[in-house]
N, CA, C and O atoms as a GROMACS GRO file, in nm:
protein
  348
    1MET      N    1   2.012 -19.894  -8.618
    1MET     CA    2   2.056 -19.764  -8.662
    1MET      C    3   2.193 -19.766  -8.751
    1MET      O    4   2.295 -19.824  -8.714
    2ASN      N    5   2.181 -19.703  -8.861
    2ASN     CA    6   2.321 -19.696  -8.934
    2ASN      C    7   2.390 -19.567  -8.922
    2ASN      O    8   2.342 -19.455  -8.943
    3HIS      N    9   2.510 -19.597  -8.884
    3HIS     CA   10   2.606 -19.486  -8.870
    3HIS      C   11   2.661 -19.461  -9.004
    3HIS      O   12   2.689 -19.556  -9.077
    4ILE      N   13   2.681 -19.316  -9.045
    4ILE     CA   14   2.729 -19.285  -9.173
    4ILE      C   15   2.865 -19.238  -9.144
    4ILE      O   16   2.873 -19.140  -9.071
    5VAL      N   17   2.980 -19.295  -9.192
    5VAL     CA   18   3.113 -19.244  -9.168
    5VAL      C   19   3.182 -19.229  -9.305
    5VAL      O   20   3.146 -19.303  -9.398
    6THR      N   21   3.266 -19.149  -9.320
    6THR     CA   22   3.330 -19.149  -9.445
    6THR      C   23   3.442 -19.248  -9.469
    6THR      O   24   3.517 -19.276  -9.375
    7VAL      N   25   3.458 -19.301  -9.581
    7VAL     CA   26   3.556 -19.407  -9.593
    7VAL      C   27   3.699 -19.355  -9.577
    7VAL      O   28   3.786 -19.421  -9.521
    8GLN      N   29   3.719 -19.231  -9.627
    8GLN     CA   30   3.845 -19.173  -9.597
    8GLN      C   31   3.901 -19.170  -9.458
    8GLN      O   32   4.012 -19.217  -9.433
    9ASP      N   33   3.815 -19.108  -9.359
    9ASP     CA   34   3.859 -19.112  -9.224
    9ASP      C   35   3.910 -19.246  -9.168
    9ASP      O   36   4.014 -19.258  -9.102
   10ALA      N   37   3.818 -19.353  -9.204
   10ALA     CA   38   3.843 -19.483  -9.153
   10ALA      C   39   3.982 -19.539  -9.234
   10ALA      O   40   4.050 -19.627  -9.182
   11VAL      N   41   4.010 -19.493  -9.338
   11VAL     CA   42   4.130 -19.551  -9.397
   11VAL      C   43   4.259 -19.468  -9.351
   11VAL      O   44   4.366 -19.527  -9.334
   12THR      N   45   4.248 -19.340  -9.332
   12THR     CA   46   4.358 -19.252  -9.290
   12THR      C   47   4.375 -19.228  -9.140
   12THR      O   48   4.471 -19.164  -9.097
   13ALA      N   49   4.278 -19.281  -9.059
   13ALA     CA   50   4.275 -19.246  -8.933
   13ALA      C   51   4.428 -19.317  -8.862
   13ALA      O   52   4.489 -19.250  -8.778
   14PHE      N   53   4.467 -19.423  -8.895
   14PHE     CA   54   4.578 -19.481  -8.866
   14PHE      C   55   4.694 -19.494  -8.938
   14PHE      O   56   4.776 -19.582  -8.914
   15ALA      N   57   4.709 -19.394  -9.045
   15ALA     CA   58   4.816 -19.406  -9.136
   15ALA      C   59   4.944 -19.364  -9.064
   15ALA      O   60   4.950 -19.272  -8.982
   16ASP      N   61   5.061 -19.453  -9.110
   16ASP     CA   62   5.188 -19.416  -9.060
   16ASP      C   63   5.222 -19.263  -9.088
   16ASP      O   64   5.288 -19.208  -9.000
   17PHE      N   65   5.190 -19.198  -9.184
   17PHE     CA   66   5.241 -19.080  -9.213
   17PHE      C   67   5.189 -18.974  -9.118
   17PHE      O   68   5.250 -18.868  -9.109
   18MET      N   69   5.079 -18.997  -9.047
   18MET     CA   70   5.026 -18.910  -8.944
   18MET      C   71   5.096 -18.908  -8.819
   18MET      O   72   5.072 -18.816  -8.741
   19GLU      N   73   5.176 -18.995  -8.789
   19GLU     CA   74   5.250 -18.996  -8.642
   19GLU      C   75   5.374 -18.918  -8.670
   19GLU      O   76   5.431 -18.916  -8.779
   20PRO      N   77   5.414 -18.850  -8.557
   20PRO     CA   78   5.535 -18.792  -8.566
   20PRO      C   79   5.661 -18.862  -8.582
   20PRO      O   80   5.679 -18.968  -8.522
   21THR      N   81   5.748 -18.813  -8.656
   21THR     CA   82   5.866 -18.879  -8.663
   21THR      C   83   5.953 -18.870  -8.519
   21THR      O   84   5.919 -18.801  -8.424
   22ALA      N   85   6.067 -18.953  -8.525
   22ALA     CA   86   6.159 -18.956  -8.403
   22ALA      C   87   6.230 -18.812  -8.390
   22ALA      O   88   6.244 -18.753  -8.283
   23ALA      N   89   6.269 -18.770  -8.504
   23ALA     CA   90   6.326 -18.627  -8.503
   23ALA      C   91   6.235 -18.514  -8.457
   23ALA      O   92   6.279 -18.420  -8.392
   24GLU      N   93   6.108 -18.524  -8.491
   24GLU     CA   94   6.006 -18.410  -8.446
   24GLU      C   95   5.974 -18.432  -8.290
   24GLU      O   96   5.954 -18.338  -8.212
   25LEU      N   97   5.971 -18.568  -8.254
   25LEU     CA   98   5.953 -18.594  -8.109
   25LEU      C   99   6.071 -18.544  -8.017
   25LEU      O  100   6.059 -18.502  -7.902
   26ASP      N  101   6.185 -18.556  -8.088
   26ASP     CA  102   6.319 -18.494  -8.001
   26ASP      C  103   6.312 -18.349  -8.025
   26ASP      O  104   6.352 -18.281  -7.931
   27ALA      N  105   6.272 -18.290  -8.123
   27ALA     CA  106   6.255 -18.152  -8.117
   27ALA      C  107   6.155 -18.078  -8.024
   27ALA      O  108   6.172 -17.967  -7.974
   28ILE      N  109   6.051 -18.158  -8.008
   28ILE     CA  110   5.945 -18.120  -7.913
   28ILE      C  111   5.994 -18.142  -7.770
   28ILE      O  112   5.966 -18.063  -7.679
   29GLU      N  113   6.070 -18.251  -7.754
   29GLU     CA  114   6.135 -18.272  -7.621
   29GLU      C  115   6.230 -18.160  -7.574
   29GLU      O  116   6.228 -18.114  -7.460
   30LEU      N  117   6.319 -18.118  -7.677
   30LEU     CA  118   6.417 -18.016  -7.657
   30LEU      C  119   6.340 -17.891  -7.628
   30LEU      O  120   6.393 -17.813  -7.548
   31GLU      N  121   6.215 -17.858  -7.683
   31GLU     CA  122   6.147 -17.710  -7.667
   31GLU      C  123   6.051 -17.738  -7.556
   31GLU      O  124   5.968 -17.648  -7.538
   32MET      N  125   6.044 -17.838  -7.482
   32MET     CA  126   5.939 -17.860  -7.362
   32MET      C  127   5.978 -17.747  -7.256
   32MET      O  128   5.885 -17.675  -7.220
   33PRO      N  129   6.086 -17.727  -7.208
   33PRO     CA  130   6.099 -17.624  -7.102
   33PRO      C  131   6.035 -17.497  -7.145
   33PRO      O  132   5.971 -17.427  -7.067
   34ALA      N  133   6.058 -17.462  -7.301
   34ALA     CA  134   6.019 -17.307  -7.321
   34ALA      C  135   5.861 -17.333  -7.343
   34ALA      O  136   5.783 -17.242  -7.316
   35ILE      N  137   5.818 -17.446  -7.386
   35ILE     CA  138   5.665 -17.462  -7.387
   35ILE      C  139   5.606 -17.439  -7.263
   35ILE      O  140   5.516 -17.357  -7.247
   36LEU      N  141   5.660 -17.520  -7.162
   36LEU     CA  142   5.585 -17.510  -7.024
   36LEU      C  143   5.612 -17.371  -6.958
   36LEU      O  144   5.542 -17.325  -6.867
   37ALA      N  145   5.716 -17.311  -7.010
   37ALA     CA  146   5.744 -17.162  -6.933
   37ALA      C  147   5.619 -17.070  -7.006
   37ALA      O  148   5.551 -16.992  -6.940
   38ASP      N  149   5.601 -17.092  -7.148
   38ASP     CA  150   5.496 -17.011  -7.212
   38ASP      C  151   5.376 -17.028  -7.161
   38ASP      O  152   5.306 -16.930  -7.139
   39VAL      N  153   5.332 -17.153  -7.134
   39VAL     CA  154   5.218 -17.179  -7.064
   39VAL      C  155   5.191 -17.126  -6.929
   39VAL      O  156   5.080 -17.080  -6.900
   40ALA      N  157   5.282 -17.132  -6.851
   40ALA     CA  158   5.284 -17.080  -6.719
   40ALA      C  159   5.260 -16.917  -6.727
   40ALA      O  160   5.180 -16.860  -6.653
   41LEU      N  161   5.333 -16.855  -6.817
   41LEU     CA  162   5.320 -16.712  -6.835
   41LEU      C  163   5.165 -16.696  -6.902
   41LEU      O  164   5.110 -16.590  -6.872
   42ILE      N  165   5.102 -16.771  -6.973
   42ILE     CA  166   4.964 -16.743  -7.007
   42ILE      C  167   4.861 -16.792  -6.905
   42ILE      O  168   4.741 -16.765  -6.908
   43ASP      N  169   4.918 -16.858  -6.822
   43ASP     CA  170   4.821 -16.904  -6.696
   43ASP      C  171   4.820 -16.774  -6.607
   43ASP      O  172   4.712 -16.735  -6.562
   44ALA      N  173   4.912 -16.721  -6.586
   44ALA     CA  174   4.954 -16.598  -6.506
   44ALA      C  175   4.871 -16.477  -6.570
   44ALA      O  176   4.798 -16.409  -6.497
   45GLN      N  177   4.882 -16.454  -6.691
   45GLN     CA  178   4.810 -16.354  -6.763
   45GLN      C  179   4.639 -16.369  -6.747
   45GLN      O  180   4.555 -16.282  -6.720
   46ILE      N  181   4.624 -16.499  -6.771
   46ILE     CA  182   4.459 -16.535  -6.779
   46ILE      C  183   4.404 -16.499  -6.636
   46ILE      O  184   4.299 -16.436  -6.621
   47ALA      N  185   4.487 -16.547  -6.523
   47ALA     CA  186   4.417 -16.512  -6.387
   47ALA      C  187   4.417 -16.374  -6.359
   47ALA      O  188   4.356 -16.340  -6.257
   48THR      N  189   4.477 -16.276  -6.434
   48THR     CA  190   4.457 -16.140  -6.398
   48THR      C  191   4.357 -16.088  -6.500
   48THR      O  192   4.355 -15.965  -6.500
   49LEU      N  193   4.280 -16.140  -6.580
   49LEU     CA  194   4.209 -16.089  -6.682
   49LEU      C  195   4.077 -16.015  -6.626
   49LEU      O  196   4.034 -15.907  -6.667
   50ASP      N  197   4.024 -16.096  -6.524
   50ASP     CA  198   3.896 -16.075  -6.479
   50ASP      C  199   3.883 -15.982  -6.360
   50ASP      O  200   3.773 -15.951  -6.312
   51ARG      N  201   4.015 -15.934  -6.309
   51ARG     CA  202   4.012 -15.834  -6.203
   51ARG      C  203   4.125 -15.763  -6.221
   51ARG      O  204   4.206 -15.791  -6.310
   52THR      N  205   4.142 -15.646  -6.123
   52THR     CA  206   4.260 -15.559  -6.121
   52THR      C  207   4.367 -15.635  -6.057
   52THR      O  208   4.360 -15.691  -5.948
   53PRO      N  209   4.486 -15.630  -6.153
   53PRO     CA  210   4.583 -15.729  -6.075
   53PRO      C  211   4.644 -15.655  -5.949
   53PRO      O  212   4.667 -15.534  -5.943
   54SER      N  213   4.667 -15.746  -5.855
   54SER     CA  214   4.727 -15.695  -5.733
   54SER      C  215   4.891 -15.698  -5.763
   54SER      O  216   4.938 -15.731  -5.872
   55GLU      N  217   4.964 -15.660  -5.657
   55GLU     CA  218   5.097 -15.669  -5.655
   55GLU      C  219   5.153 -15.809  -5.681
   55GLU      O  220   5.240 -15.841  -5.762
   56LEU      N  221   5.081 -15.889  -5.589
   56LEU     CA  222   5.141 -16.045  -5.612
   56LEU      C  223   5.090 -16.087  -5.760
   56LEU      O  224   5.166 -16.161  -5.823
   57ASP      N  225   4.975 -16.050  -5.819
   57ASP     CA  226   4.954 -16.096  -5.958
   57ASP      C  227   5.064 -16.041  -6.045
   57ASP      O  228   5.108 -16.113  -6.135
   58ALA      N  229   5.116 -15.907  -6.024
   58ALA     CA  230   5.214 -15.861  -6.107
   58ALA      C  231   5.339 -15.922  -6.091
   58ALA      O  232   5.413 -15.940  -6.188
   59ARG      N  233   5.368 -15.957  -5.979
   59ARG     CA  234   5.504 -16.042  -5.959
   59ARG      C  235   5.497 -16.168  -6.024
   59ARG      O  236   5.590 -16.216  -6.088
   60ARG      N  237   5.371 -16.228  -6.006
   60ARG     CA  238   5.369 -16.356  -6.062
   60ARG      C  239   5.380 -16.356  -6.225
   60ARG      O  240   5.431 -16.449  -6.287
   61VAL      N  241   5.327 -16.245  -6.282
   61VAL     CA  242   5.336 -16.232  -6.440
   61VAL      C  243   5.467 -16.190  -6.473
   61VAL      O  244   5.514 -16.225  -6.582
   62ARG      N  245   5.546 -16.108  -6.380
   62ARG     CA  246   5.671 -16.079  -6.420
   62ARG      C  247   5.779 -16.202  -6.411
   62ARG      O  248   5.865 -16.221  -6.497
   63ARG      N  249   5.763 -16.279  -6.296
   63ARG     CA  250   5.833 -16.395  -6.272
   63ARG      C  251   5.814 -16.506  -6.394
   63ARG      O  252   5.911 -16.567  -6.439
   64ALA      N  253   5.693 -16.523  -6.438
   64ALA     CA  254   5.665 -16.614  -6.543
   64ALA      C  255   5.723 -16.569  -6.674
   64ALA      O  256   5.768 -16.650  -6.755
   65ARG      N  257   5.722 -16.429  -6.694
   65ARG     CA  258   5.768 -16.373  -6.810
   65ARG      C  259   5.933 -16.391  -6.814
   65ARG      O  260   5.988 -16.424  -6.920
   66ARG      N  261   6.004 -16.370  -6.701
   66ARG     CA  262   6.148 -16.395  -6.689
   66ARG      C  263   6.170 -16.539  -6.712
   66ARG      O  264   6.266 -16.569  -6.783
   67ARG      N  265   6.094 -16.637  -6.662
   67ARG     CA  266   6.122 -16.797  -6.694
   67ARG      C  267   6.101 -16.810  -6.833
   67ARG      O  268   6.190 -16.862  -6.899
   68ALA      N  269   5.987 -16.766  -6.895
   68ALA     CA  270   5.986 -16.784  -7.050
   68ALA      C  271   6.101 -16.727  -7.134
   68ALA      O  272   6.151 -16.790  -7.227
   69LEU      N  273   6.136 -16.613  -7.098
   69LEU     CA  274   6.264 -16.552  -7.167
   69LEU      C  275   6.363 -16.627  -7.137
   69LEU      O  276   6.427 -16.666  -7.234
   70THR      N  277   6.402 -16.666  -7.025
   70THR     CA  278   6.520 -16.752  -6.990
   70THR      C  279   6.526 -16.906  -7.073
   70THR      O  280   6.625 -16.959  -7.123
   71ALA      N  281   6.408 -16.949  -7.069
   71ALA     CA  282   6.377 -17.079  -7.147
   71ALA      C  283   6.397 -17.055  -7.294
   71ALA      O  284   6.454 -17.139  -7.365
   72ARG      N  285   6.352 -16.942  -7.341
   72ARG     CA  286   6.382 -16.917  -7.492
   72ARG      C  287   6.518 -16.905  -7.519
   72ARG      O  288   6.568 -16.960  -7.617
   73ARG      N  289   6.588 -16.829  -7.434
   73ARG     CA  290   6.731 -16.798  -7.437
   73ARG      C  291   6.817 -16.927  -7.442
   73ARG      O  292   6.897 -16.956  -7.531
   74ASP      N  293   6.788 -16.999  -7.336
   74ASP     CA  294   6.850 -17.146  -7.334
   74ASP      C  295   6.839 -17.212  -7.446
   74ASP      O  296   6.937 -17.266  -7.499
   75LEU      N  297   6.692 -17.218  -7.506
   75LEU     CA  298   6.663 -17.307  -7.634
   75LEU      C  299   6.754 -17.244  -7.769
   75LEU      O  300   6.803 -17.314  -7.858
   76ALA      N  301   6.762 -17.118  -7.762
   76ALA     CA  302   6.833 -17.049  -7.879
   76ALA      C  303   6.988 -17.070  -7.872
   76ALA      O  304   7.056 -17.075  -7.975
   77ASN      N  305   7.041 -17.083  -7.741
   77ASN     CA  306   7.179 -17.107  -7.731
   77ASN      C  307   7.207 -17.253  -7.748
   77ASN      O  308   7.319 -17.280  -7.790
   78GLN      N  309   7.121 -17.354  -7.722
   78GLN     CA  310   7.139 -17.490  -7.755
   78GLN      C  311   7.124 -17.513  -7.878
   78GLN      O  312   7.191 -17.607  -7.920
   79GLY      N  313   7.034 -17.439  -7.979
   79GLY     CA  314   7.009 -17.467  -8.110
   79GLY      C  315   7.141 -17.459  -8.182
   79GLY      O  316   7.153 -17.545  -8.269
   80GLY      N  317   7.266 -17.358  -8.163
   80GLY     CA  318   7.367 -17.361  -8.216
   80GLY      C  319   7.466 -17.472  -8.204
   80GLY      O  320   7.555 -17.479  -8.288
   81THR      N  321   7.457 -17.564  -8.100
   81THR     CA  322   7.537 -17.665  -8.072
   81THR      C  323   7.502 -17.788  -8.144
   81THR      O  324   7.591 -17.861  -8.187
   82ASP      N  325   7.357 -17.819  -8.165
   82ASP     CA  326   7.310 -17.938  -8.235
   82ASP      C  327   7.278 -17.903  -8.367
   82ASP      O  328   7.217 -17.798  -8.388
   83ALA      N  329   7.314 -17.986  -8.469
   83ALA     CA  330   7.283 -17.949  -8.600
   83ALA      C  331   7.159 -18.004  -8.650
   83ALA      O  332   7.097 -17.964  -8.748
   84SER      N  333   7.123 -18.117  -8.562
   84SER     CA  334   6.972 -18.182  -8.598
   84SER      C  335   6.871 -18.138  -8.551
   84SER      O  336   6.766 -18.193  -8.584
   85VAL      N  337   6.870 -18.014  -8.451
   85VAL     CA  338   6.759 -17.942  -8.414
   85VAL      C  339   6.680 -17.877  -8.530
   85VAL      O  340   6.734 -17.810  -8.618
   86VAL      N  341   6.560 -17.899  -8.523
   86VAL     CA  342   6.478 -17.821  -8.635
   86VAL      C  343   6.412 -17.690  -8.577
   86VAL      O  344   6.331 -17.694  -8.485
   87ALA      N  345   6.449 -17.577  -8.636
   87ALA     CA  346   6.406 -17.457  -8.577
   87ALA      C  347   6.276 -17.416  -8.626
   87ALA      O  348   6.224 -17.312  -8.584
   0.00000   0.00000   0.00000
């Protein structure tokens, strides 16, 4: 059995330019609390999609929204102190 593959994929699959740089990894690490808070908010919202939200669901969404806003605020406040942060 012959497999057909494009030569381009085989050549560029492991190219150095496709990897994130150290600065990009540092920026992702800096934003990780905000990313995780956003994921928790989306999880809370998804949990309420297929049913009528109970009071517990509403509290969970509000709490997740507050955490996401707090994480974004903290990220914005840190951004002014470090000139190497990519916005």
